[in-house]
N, C-alpha and C positions, 0 to 999 in steps of 0.2 A: 542720635542725628548732631551735629553739630551747629552753633548759631548761623553755621556760612553753607547751611545743607540746600539755597534755592541757588544760591551762585556757584558753589561747586558743581549743582546739575547745569547751570546754562553753561559755566566752564568746559565741562564733558560736553558738554552738544555742538559747542563752537569746537573744540579741538576735531571732534570727527567731521565734522563741515572741512575746516582746513585740511586733515590731514586728504582728503579725497579730490581737492580742488587747487592747494596751492602749495609749495615749498614750504618746506620747514619755517618759521617765522622764528626769530627771537623770544625769548620770556619775557624779554623788556619789552618789546612792541606788543606784543599780548595784554600783558599785564597795563602797557599805558591806555588802550583799549576800555578797560573797564575802568580805571583810574579817572579820565575823562568823565565817564556816565556816574560816576560815583565818585566825587572826591570823597568822602567821608571813609572811605574804604583806607587799607593801612595797607603800602607797597609789600610789604612783607609776607603779607598773609596773602594777598594775591596769588603771589609768584608762588607762595607754597602750595598752595591748592593748585596753580597749574601745574606745576614740575607733579607732583601727585597724581594728577589726571592723567598725563601724560606715560606716565610710567608705566600707570595700570593700563593704559589702551597700546604701549609698546609705540608711542610717539615720540620720534627723534624734533626736540625742539634743543636750541641752544642759547 
C-alpha cells in the first residue's frame, strides 16, 4: 500500500456515492474538494488517484 491508501479509499467511497446520486463531475471539481480540505496534498497526486479509482469502477469523469 502507498502513503495515500486512506486518501485512495476515501476517494473510492466518494466516487461510489457520486455515481449513484449525481451526474459525472469534472476531475478538477472532485480534486478541489480534497485540496480545500487538505492544502498539503498535491493536485497531481489527487487527480491521479481520482482517475485510477474512477477507471477501476468504470465511472465516467471528465
